[in-house]
TIFIKOL-227946 format. One record per residue (C-alpha): residue in three letters; y negated, z, x negated; residue number from 1. Coordinates in steps of 0.001 Angstrom, whole numbers, plus 500000, padded with zeros to 6 digits. Layout:
<r resn="ALA" c2="Y" c3="Z" c1="X" resi="NUM"/>
...
***
This chain:
<r resn="MET" c2="027548" c3="204114" c1="488852" resi="1"/>
<r resn="THR" c2="024734" c3="202436" c1="486918" resi="2"/>
<r resn="LEU" c2="023235" c3="199048" c1="487691" resi="3"/>
<r resn="TYR" c2="024855" c3="197646" c1="484531" resi="4"/>
<r resn="GLU" c2="028311" c3="198911" c1="485551" resi="5"/>
<r resn="ALA" c2="027871" c3="197554" c1="489067" resi="6"/>
<r resn="LEU" c2="026678" c3="194129" c1="487841" resi="7"/>
<r resn="HIS" c2="029461" c3="193997" c1="485246" resi="8"/>
<r resn="ASP" c2="032159" c3="194711" c1="487828" resi="9"/>
<r resn="TRP" c2="030619" c3="192376" c1="490424" resi="10"/>
<r resn="LEU" c2="030172" c3="189462" c1="488001" resi="11"/>
<r resn="CYS" c2="033755" c3="189908" c1="486766" resi="12"/>
<r resn="GLN" c2="034853" c3="189295" c1="490372" resi="13"/>
<r resn="GLN" c2="032919" c3="186035" c1="490765" resi="14"/>
<r resn="GLU" c2="035412" c3="183195" c1="490373" resi="15"/>
<r resn="ALA" c2="032840" c3="180615" c1="489248" resi="16"/>
<r resn="VAL" c2="031777" c3="182965" c1="486424" resi="17"/>
<r resn="THR" c2="035212" c3="184194" c1="485327" resi="18"/>
<r resn="ALA" c2="036542" c3="180623" c1="485245" resi="19"/>
<r resn="LEU" c2="034093" c3="180047" c1="482371" resi="20"/>
<r resn="ILE" c2="034055" c3="183370" c1="480493" resi="21"/>
<r resn="GLY" c2="036927" c3="185475" c1="481795" resi="22"/>
<r resn="GLN" c2="036019" c3="189177" c1="481619" resi="23"/>
<r resn="ARG" c2="033723" c3="188789" c1="478589" resi="24"/>
<r resn="VAL" c2="030639" c3="190522" c1="480033" resi="25"/>
<r resn="TYR" c2="028831" c3="192933" c1="477697" resi="26"/>
<r resn="GLN" c2="025894" c3="195326" c1="477708" resi="27"/>
<r resn="GLN" c2="022804" c3="194853" c1="475511" resi="28"/>
<r resn="GLN" c2="024266" c3="192567" c1="472816" resi="29"/>
<r resn="ARG" c2="026995" c3="190089" c1="472029" resi="30"/>
<r resn="PRO" c2="029722" c3="191644" c1="469859" resi="31"/>
<r resn="GLN" c2="029371" c3="190557" c1="466208" resi="32"/>
<r resn="ARG" c2="032757" c3="188914" c1="465939" resi="33"/>
<r resn="GLN" c2="032699" c3="187312" c1="469386" resi="34"/>
<r resn="THR" c2="033989" c3="183749" c1="469040" resi="35"/>
<r resn="LYS" c2="034202" c3="182747" c1="472706" resi="36"/>
<r resn="ALA" c2="031574" c3="182168" c1="475368" resi="37"/>
<r resn="CYS" c2="030343" c3="185338" c1="477051" resi="38"/>
<r resn="LEU" c2="027602" c3="186957" c1="479127" resi="39"/>
<r resn="VAL" c2="025307" c3="189813" c1="478066" resi="40"/>
<r resn="ILE" c2="023457" c3="192041" c1="480558" resi="41"/>
<r resn="THR" c2="020288" c3="193774" c1="479338" resi="42"/>
<r resn="GLU" c2="018242" c3="196089" c1="481529" resi="43"/>
<r resn="ILE" c2="014679" c3="195598" c1="480277" resi="44"/>
<r resn="THR" c2="012856" c3="198062" c1="482543" resi="45"/>
<r resn="ALA" c2="013542" c3="200061" c1="485669" resi="46"/>
<r resn="ALA" c2="011012" c3="201992" c1="487716" resi="47"/>
<r resn="GLY" c2="011391" c3="203913" c1="490940" resi="48"/>
<r resn="GLY" c2="008941" c3="203627" c1="493796" resi="49"/>
<r resn="HIS" c2="006981" c3="206509" c1="495299" resi="50"/>
<r resn="HIS" c2="004993" c3="207329" c1="498398" resi="51"/>
<r resn="GLN" c2="003048" c3="210414" c1="499466" resi="52"/>
<r resn="THR" c2="006138" c3="212514" c1="500147" resi="53"/>
<r resn="GLY" c2="008099" c3="211535" c1="497029" resi="54"/>
<r resn="SER" c2="010531" c3="208868" c1="495929" resi="55"/>
<r resn="ASP" c2="011315" c3="205940" c1="498201" resi="56"/>
<r resn="SER" c2="014712" c3="205616" c1="496371" resi="57"/>
<r resn="LEU" c2="014064" c3="201939" c1="495620" resi="58"/>
<r resn="ILE" c2="014398" c3="200951" c1="491960" resi="59"/>
<r resn="ASP" c2="012695" c3="197812" c1="490649" resi="60"/>
<r resn="ALA" c2="014568" c3="196609" c1="487544" resi="61"/>
<r resn="ARG" c2="013958" c3="193727" c1="485174" resi="62"/>
<r resn="VAL" c2="017326" c3="192498" c1="483943" resi="63"/>
<r resn="GLN" c2="018034" c3="189691" c1="481500" resi="64"/>
<r resn="LEU" c2="021364" c3="187872" c1="481804" resi="65"/>
<r resn="ASP" c2="022238" c3="185871" c1="478693" resi="66"/>
<r resn="ALA" c2="024998" c3="183269" c1="478588" resi="67"/>
<r resn="TRP" c2="026229" c3="182637" c1="475028" resi="68"/>
<r resn="SER" c2="028269" c3="179692" c1="473787" resi="69"/>
<r resn="THR" c2="028648" c3="177394" c1="470786" resi="70"/>
<r resn="SER" c2="028336" c3="174448" c1="473209" resi="71"/>
<r resn="VAL" c2="024981" c3="173711" c1="474854" resi="72"/>
<r resn="GLY" c2="026744" c3="172207" c1="477881" resi="73"/>
<r resn="GLU" c2="029013" c3="175214" c1="478368" resi="74"/>
<r resn="CYS" c2="026043" c3="177560" c1="477926" resi="75"/>
<r resn="ARG" c2="024197" c3="175767" c1="480740" resi="76"/>
<r resn="GLN" c2="027322" c3="175877" c1="482940" resi="77"/>
<r resn="ILE" c2="027685" c3="179641" c1="482487" resi="78"/>
<r resn="ARG" c2="023970" c3="180281" c1="483054" resi="79"/>
<r resn="ASP" c2="023976" c3="178130" c1="486194" resi="80"/>
<r resn="ALA" c2="027166" c3="179734" c1="487569" resi="81"/>
<r resn="VAL" c2="025614" c3="183183" c1="487120" resi="82"/>
<r resn="ARG" c2="022328" c3="182012" c1="488681" resi="83"/>
<r resn="GLN" c2="024101" c3="180574" c1="491716" resi="84"/>
<r resn="ALA" c2="026138" c3="183753" c1="492135" resi="85"/>
<r resn="ILE" c2="023268" c3="186206" c1="491786" resi="86"/>
<r resn="ALA" c2="020146" c3="184509" c1="493199" resi="87"/>
<r resn="GLY" c2="019261" c3="186050" c1="496541" resi="88"/>
<r resn="LEU" c2="022101" c3="188589" c1="496331" resi="89"/>
<r resn="SER" c2="021810" c3="191558" c1="498672" resi="90"/>
<r resn="GLY" c2="024171" c3="194258" c1="499854" resi="91"/>
<r resn="GLU" c2="026501" c3="196853" c1="498372" resi="92"/>
<r resn="ILE" c2="028031" c3="195645" c1="495113" resi="93"/>
<r resn="ALA" c2="029825" c3="198763" c1="493888" resi="94"/>
<r resn="ASP" c2="031713" c3="201856" c1="494908" resi="95"/>
<r resn="PRO" c2="030178" c3="204410" c1="494557" resi="96"/>
<r resn="ALA" c2="027351" c3="202548" c1="496157" resi="97"/>
<r resn="VAL" c2="024815" c3="200489" c1="494299" resi="98"/>
<r resn="THR" c2="022996" c3="198644" c1="497045" resi="99"/>
<r resn="VAL" c2="021039" c3="195572" c1="496015" resi="100"/>
<r resn="GLU" c2="018103" c3="194844" c1="498281" resi="101"/>
<r resn="ARG" c2="017320" c3="191510" c1="496614" resi="102"/>
<r resn="VAL" c2="017674" c3="189593" c1="493349" resi="103"/>
<r resn="PHE" c2="014927" c3="187245" c1="492222" resi="104"/>
<r resn="VAL" c2="015583" c3="184809" c1="489364" resi="105"/>
<r resn="GLU" c2="012178" c3="184363" c1="487751" resi="106"/>
<r resn="ASN" c2="012830" c3="182290" c1="484603" resi="107"/>
<r resn="ARG" c2="015533" c3="180157" c1="483011" resi="108"/>
<r resn="ILE" c2="015468" c3="179678" c1="479254" resi="109"/>
<r resn="LEU" c2="017712" c3="177833" c1="476784" resi="110"/>
<r resn="ASP" c2="017519" c3="178599" c1="473070" resi="111"/>
<r resn="ALA" c2="019580" c3="177941" c1="469921" resi="112"/>
<r resn="HIS" c2="020368" c3="180383" c1="467091" resi="113"/>
<r resn="ARG" c2="021966" c3="179708" c1="463715" resi="114"/>
<r resn="THR" c2="024414" c3="182268" c1="462390" resi="115"/>
<r resn="ALA" c2="023112" c3="184784" c1="459874" resi="116"/>
<r resn="GLY" c2="023091" c3="183692" c1="456260" resi="117"/>
<r resn="GLY" c2="022202" c3="180080" c1="456981" resi="118"/>
<r resn="GLY" c2="025599" c3="179112" c1="458376" resi="119"/>
<r resn="GLU" c2="026151" c3="175833" c1="460159" resi="120"/>
<r resn="GLU" c2="027395" c3="177374" c1="463407" resi="121"/>
<r resn="VAL" c2="024895" c3="177336" c1="466264" resi="122"/>
<r resn="TRP" c2="025086" c3="179677" c1="469251" resi="123"/>
<r resn="TYR" c2="023213" c3="178692" c1="472406" resi="124"/>
<r resn="GLN" c2="021600" c3="181369" c1="474558" resi="125"/>
<r resn="GLY" c2="020932" c3="180555" c1="478199" resi="126"/>
<r resn="SER" c2="018816" c3="183329" c1="479668" resi="127"/>
<r resn="LEU" c2="018004" c3="184299" c1="483226" resi="128"/>
<r resn="ASP" c2="015111" c3="186709" c1="483698" resi="129"/>
<r resn="THR" c2="015700" c3="188547" c1="486944" resi="130"/>
<r resn="ARG" c2="014046" c3="191174" c1="489066" resi="131"/>
<r resn="ILE" c2="016539" c3="193319" c1="490956" resi="132"/>
<r resn="LEU" c2="015505" c3="195713" c1="493730" resi="133"/>
<r resn="TYR" c2="018292" c3="198241" c1="494343" resi="134"/>
<r resn="ARG" c2="019296" c3="201739" c1="495415" resi="135"/>
<r resn="GLU" c2="021855" c3="203998" c1="493714" resi="136"/>
***
C-alpha cells in the first residue's frame, strides 16, 4: 500500500474530516467538474534514508494536503480538521502496514482561485505542507 492510499483510507475514517467532505479525497488534483468541498493529497517528494549497511527503511516524504471549497469559512474548517487529525500522528495507519513515525505540519496557506475563463466563481484552497516520516 502506498502512502497516498494509506492517507486516503485513514482520512476517510476521521469523523471530523468526513463530516465536512464525506469521502471526497483525491490524489494530485481536484476533479474538473467537482462542485463540492474536497481534499487533495499530493506527494511532493519522498526519499529513503541510508546508513553504511544500506537502507534504514525510513522514508521522509513532503506531502501537501489541500482543502478546496467555494466558501472561505468552510475551506478553513476542512483545513483545520485535517490539521488537527494529522499533526503529530504516529503508528500504523494501514493494512498492509504503513507505519507513520511522525507527521509535522510545517505551513498553513489560504489562497483564492477564479474559475478558468474569467468566471465569477471563486474556489478557496487551504493548504497544509507536511513532512511525514514513515515505513512501508
